[in-house]
N, C-alpha and C positions, 0 to 999 in steps of 0.2 A: 738347506732349503728343502721344501716339500718334494716328494718324488715326482710330482708332475713336471718339475723343471728338469727334464732329461738333458744330458750333456749335448745332444744334438741342437738344443736351443741356444747354445753359447758358442757358436762358431764365429768368434770375434774377428778372425782374419778374413772372413768371407761376407760381403754384403748380401743382404736378403734379396732374392730375385723378385723384386716388387716393381710395379709400374712407376713408383716414385724414383727408384734408383735408375730406371731406364730413361726417365724424362727430365731428371733434375739438372739444373745449371751446375757447372763445375764450381767447386769451392773457391779456387784461385786465391788461396791464402795459405800461409805456412802453418802447419800443425805437426811438427816433427815429433817422433817418439821422444819421451823424456830420457835423458842420459845424464850421467855425472852425479855429483853430490851438491845439491842446491838448497837454498832456504827461501821462504816467502812468508808473508803475513797470513794469507788464507789459501788453503788448498781446496779445490772443488773436485769432487769425485763424481764423474758422470758428464758426458757431453751431449745431453739432450736439452729440451726446452728449459727445464729447471736449472741445470748447471750453467747453461749458456747465459740465461737471464741473470743468474747470480753473478757470474763473472763479469758481465757487462756492467751491472750496477756497481760492483766493487771497483772496477777499473775507472768508471766515471767519477767515483769518489776519491780516486787517487790511491787506493789500496793496492799493494803488491799482491797479485793473485795469479795462481797457476791452476790449470784445469787438466785433470788426467782422465782420459777416455780409453776403455779397453779395446774398442774397435775404431772405426772412423767416426768423425763427428756426425751425430744423428743416427748412429748404427742401431740403437734400440727402438723403443716404442715411438720416439719422436720422429723417426724417419720412416716409419712403416704404418702409422695409424690412418684413419679415414679422412683426416683433414677437416674435422668439425670444430671450429672455434665457436663455442656456444656455452650456454649455462648448463651446469651439470656437476660432475666430479664427486657425487655422493650417492650412496644407495640407501641411506637412512631416510625414511619418509619425513616430510616437513612436519607432520603432526607429532611424530616421535621426537623429532629434533626440538620442537617447541617444548614438549614435555620434559626433555632431558636438559636442554640448555637455556630455555626461556624464549619468549617471543622476540624480545629485543635482540638477543644474540642471533637468532635465526634470521631476522631481518638484516642484521649486519652482514651475515654470511651471504645472503642473497645479493646485497650491494657489492660485496667483494667479488662475487662471480660476474656481475655485470661490469665491474671495473676491469676484470680480467679480459673480457671480450674487447673492451675499448682499448686496453693496453696492446693487444695483438695488432689491432688496426693502427694504433699510433706508431708501433714499431715498424710496420710495413711502410708507412708514410715517411717517418722521420729518417729511417735508415735506407730508404730506397730499395726495399726488398720486393722483387717480383715473385709473389707466391700464388699467382693465379686467383686472386680473391674473387669470390663469386657473389651472386646476389644475396642481400641480407635476408635472414629469416630461416626458420626451420618449422617442420610440421610433425606432430605426433599423430599416428594413424591407428584408429581402432581396428584391431584385427578380428574381432568378434562382435556381433550385434550387441552383446551384453556390455561391451566396453564403451558404447556410445554415451550412456548417461554418466559414466565415470569421467569422460572428457568434459562434459557440461559442468560437472561438479568441480573439476580441476580449474576450469575457466573462472568460475565464481570464486574459488579459493585464492587463486593468484591475484585476482582483482582486489579482494578485500584484505588480503594479508600483505601483499607486496606492492599494490597499486599497479600491477602489471596487466596491460590490456592484451588479451589473446583472442583471436578470431575463431569462432566455431565454424567448421566447414561441413555442410551436408554432403551426401553423395553427389548431388548435382553441382555443388560448389567445387568439389574435388575434380570432377570432370572438366568444369569450366576453367579451372586453374592449371590443368595439365598434370593432375596428380591421381589419375585413375588406375585402379588395379582391382582384380576380381576379389581380393581378400580384404579390401578396405571399405569400412562402413561409415566412417566419419573422420574428421580431423580437427586438430587444435593447432592453430598457426600462431607462432610468435615472430615478432619482427627482429628479435635479438639474435645475433650470430651470423656467421658466414663461413663458406668453405674456402680452404686454402690447399696449396701444395705443401705438405708438411716438411719435406726434406729441403725444398727451396727456402722455406722459412727458417729452419734450423741453420742452414748454411749462411743465410743472411744475418742471423743473430751472431754466428761465429765471426763473420767478417767485421761486424760492428764492435764486438768485444775486443778483437785484435786491434782495430783502429784506436780503441779507447785505451789500450795498453795492457790488456790481459794476455797471458801467454798460454796457448792451448796446445796440448800434447795428445795426439791420437796414438793408437797402438801402444798404449801405456797402461796395461792392466795392473791393478794393485794386487800384489801377491803377499805382502806382509804389512801389518800395521802395529807399531809399538808406541806406547805412550811413555813420555818422559816427564820430568818435573816441570819442564818449561814448554812442552809442546808435544808434537806428534811426528814420528819418524815413519814415512811412507815409502815402501820399497816396491819398485817396478822391475821388470826384467832388465832395464837399462841403467838403473841407479837408485838413489835415495833422495827423497825430498823431505826436508824438515819444515814444518809449518806450525805457527802458534794456534791457528784455528783450522778446523776442517768442516766443510759442508758436504754432506752425503746426498747426492742427487741421482740415485740409480733406480728408484722406483721398483718396477717388477723384476729388475735384474740385479737386485741387491744381494750380494753374497753373504750368507750367514756365517761362513767359516773364517772371515777376515776380522770381523768385529762383533762384539756381543750386543752392541747398541740396538740393532734391529732384530736380534734373534727372537724367533717365535712371535713376532709382531706383525708380519706381513703375509699375505696370501696371494701369490701370483696366479692369474687365471688367463686362459688362452682366448684370444680374439683373432678371427680369420677374415680375410678379404679376398674377393676376386674382382677382376676388372675385365670388361669385354673389349672387343675391337670397337672402333668408332661406329656408332649407329647413325644411319641416314635420317633425315627429317621424316620421310615417309615411314620408316621403321618406328620411330618414336611416336608418331601420330597413330600408327596402327595399335600400339600398346595403350595410348592415351596418356603417356608420361612424357611431357615436354618441358617441365619446370626444372630450373636449376637449383631449387631449394633443397637444403639438407632435410632428410626425413628419416624417421625410425618408427617402428610399429610398437604396439602397446604390450608386447610380450615381456615377461620377466627376462627370459633369454632372448633378448631383442635382436632384430635385424635392423641395420642402418644402411642407408643408400643415398646416392645422388648422381645426377648427370655431371660429368666433368666438362670443362670448357671445350674440349676437342670432340665431344659427342660420345665418348666412352661412358659406360655405366659402371659405377663402383657399388658393390654389394658386400656387406660384411655381416658377421654374426658372432655372438658369444656361444661358447659351448666347446665340448671336447676336453678331455683331461690327460691325453697322451701327447706329450711334447716331442716324441721321437719323430724321425722322418717318416716311417711307416704310418704312424698315427696321423701325420699331416695328410698323407695321401687318402686315408680313410675319411677324414673330415672334409677333404676337398669334394668328395662325392656327396656328402651330407649337405654341404652349403650350396652346391650346384643344384641339387634337387629342390631345396627351398627357394632358390632364385627362380627356377623355372616354374614353380607353382605360383609364385607371386607375380611373375612377369612372363606369362606363357607365350606372348607374341615374339619373344626373343630366344626361344628354345634353340634356334639354329645359329644364333650369333656366337661366334668364336670367343671363348674365354682365353685371353692372352696371358694373364698373370694371376697367380694365386700365391698368397703368403700368409704367415701367422706371426704373432708376437704376444708378449705378456702385458696385460693390464695388472694393476696392483690394488688389492683390497686391504683395508685395515679391519680390525675386530669391531671397532665402533662404526664402521661404514661411512666415515667422513675423512677428509684429508687431515694431515697434521703438519704444522709449521712450528719449529721452535728448537730449543737446546735439548740435548740428550744427556748431559752430564752436569754435575753440580757446579763446576767451575765455568760452565758455559763456554767451553772450547770446542765442542762437537755439536753441530747443528744439522738439521735436515728439513726438507720440504718433500712430502711424499704421499702416496696413496690417493690417486685421483679417480679411481674406480672406472677407468676406461674413458675418461673425458679430460685429458690433460693438456690439450693444445693451449687453451686460454689459462686454465688454472695453474698449470705447470709454469707458464711464463710469469704470471702474477706472483706465485708462491716463491719462485726463485728470487725475484726482486724483493719480496717481503722478508724472506729469511736473511738476506744480505743486509737489509736496512735494520732489522732487529739486532743482528750481530754487531753492527757498527753504531748502534744506539740512535740511528737516524729516525727509526720508528720504534715507539714503545710497544711492549707486548700487548698492553690493553687497547691499542689502536687497531688491532686485528681481531676479528670476531672470535669470541671464546670457543665457538664450534671448532675452530682450526688450531687452538693452542692448548686445549684441555689436557691431553695426554696422548701417548702412543701405547695403547694397552696390549698386553700379551693375549694370544689366543689360549683358552683353556686346553689342556692336553694337546700341545702344539704338534706332536708327532702325528696326530690324526687329522691334520689339515686337509690332506688329499681326500679323506673320507667325508669331511665336512662338505667339500666342494661337490663330490659325486652325489651325496645325499641331497644337497641343495638343487642340483641340476635335475634329479628325479622329481623333486617336488615342483620345481618351476615348470618342467615339461607337463606335469599333470595339470597345474594351474593354468598354463597357457592354452590348454585344449578345452577349457570350460568357459 
């Protein structure tokens, strides 16, 4: 793995000290560590949204499936993200996507992302998951006057390319809708998406998968992987599991020392979040931010934020390349400073929680879903570029359906199935990231 993935980031035995961990409903389902010598049809590696969705789909099809998770269920990004179930999951621009994959493929990808948001809502309703679903919609906020016309151009592009109606918000509109901030010059509001409690959602998916017949094993880190003529031998600290097929669903926490399938193909990047104490209604009104909508600014190194149902404010940001504990303390100050600059009325509000985790980037800047070997026994769904709540859920289901032939490869957008390319000179991935951050910082200031 790149050097940015410091060992401090892999404390599998210890839950991250997040607000989600502090407020989540208990799992109340058996996920014992794997022990013994067992066999199954499909082994899923990773107990986040992708792996849980895959296990749920396979179990519902009657496939014998076991899931191995190194920490507790939802330990990784799925239990520590901002809870934005929305369109996204790529860093490749739509114009570049159209040039690379075609207009038809890009439109299919956009439909897939909308389907992903709907799938999260369907899962909450169908499986009775209380994930604190918030009001529908999200807003992009122009952080510089020069970005205002860019939002108008994006509104027109979304309408003509995808038939998507987005509402342009002037500064007066932002104030009227409770979205005011000293650094926001306009907004573009979409009706698609909603906020959730991500760990409650992950645990709800786990309970649903177990009810359907999947067997889930927490605290079962994969320590060795051997391929045989008939399948795969997966070794954990407690035993060995032999499976005909494997689905790798570990995203930014994918270990490159276990299998060569992902080696040099992924770039983990840090995302950090802070949460305040509950803010009173007068405090929210003093700032001018009373809306429950999900929001993010127009920076390349973006900030994302939203009011939570109990009045707390969640504020997150991309950046930082030191995954060590001291590196986290340093970035805590950076993120707090940015929070206070954008929301000065809340400078005295206590910050009760701060945590970090990895998002996952691919070289092509789009997700990948598909087989990784010629005999189609190793599969993955991966690289959501910091927006995996919806896309991870949908991709986990999609990769399972592709494995069992319930869905043909050509029924998924070619944007998602083309390849999982290697980074050139992969040893320099940390330098790529640092260089990109320097460029983004310069661009964000102009």
